[in-house]
N, C-alpha and C positions, 0 to 999 in steps of 0.2 A: 502493500499499499504506500509506504514512504516513496518508493521510487516512482510509482504512478503519480503522486502529489507533486514529486520534483520535476517530473516530467511536463506535467500540466503547467506549472508555475514558469519553467523555462520557455514552454510554448507561447508565454505573453509578448516575447520578442518577435513572433512571426506576425506577417500581415493578416492570415486568417486563422480561425481556430482550428485545431485538429480534428478530423472527422473519425468515427461517428460521436457525436455528443449530444446528450440530453438538452432539451431548452433550458432547464435551470442551471445546469452547468456551463452551456453556452453563455448565459446571461452574467454568471459569475465571471467568466473568461473576459468578458467585455467591461463588466463593471471593475475588475481589477487593471483594466487599461484605462480607466477613466472615461469609458465610453458609456455615460450613465444613461442618456436617453435611449440608446439602442437596448442595453441590456434591460431597461424598464420596458420597452415595448415588447420584448420576448416574453417577460414573466407575466406582464398584466393580463395576458390573453388564457394563461394557463389557469387551472384550478384544481391545484394539488398542494399538498403541505410542503413540499420542496420547493416549489415555486413562490409559494407564500414567504419562506424563509428567506429566499433571495430578494424577494420584493420588500421585505422588511428592512434587510441588509442596506439595500440600494437607498430606501429613504431616511435611514440613518445616515449614510454617507452625505445625502442631501441637507440633512439637519432638520428634516421634518420629523421630529420625535413623537409627535402625537400619531400621525400616521404610521411610523415605524412600529409603535406600540401596537396597534390594531393589527398589522401583518405579522408581528411576533405571536400574537394571540391566535390568529389563524392557523399558523405554524405549529402551535403548541410549544414555542420555545420563549426562553427568557432573553431580554436584551442583555448582551454581556458588557462587562465592563472595559474590556481591551479596545484595541484600536479598530477602526473599520478594515484595515489592511490585514491584520491578523485575524479578524472574523471572516474575511473574504477567502483567506487560505484555509482556515478551518472548515468552512461549508464546501469549498472544493474537496478536501480531503474526505469529508463525510457523504457527499455526492459520488466521489469516486469509488467508495467503498461499497455503497449500495447498488452499484451498476452491476 
């Protein structure tokens, strides 16, 4: 799993996300590259807990904490105390592990 996460994080330097990738993971990839609008477009049309988690994280990045709290609730997750960059990497690891 560690190698998968390291490979995922290394792929952030590429022009396109590696394939295949689930929608929530693709949104994390774009979010970690500061492509917030594209990441948000990807997850806002999804209706699952993984996407809700990514959606929460994106609103946390944006600084919209009330909206982030709503999405964390939908994801059944607590808002973490760490940085959004750390959370993005943790979400990626969790999503890679669940694939």
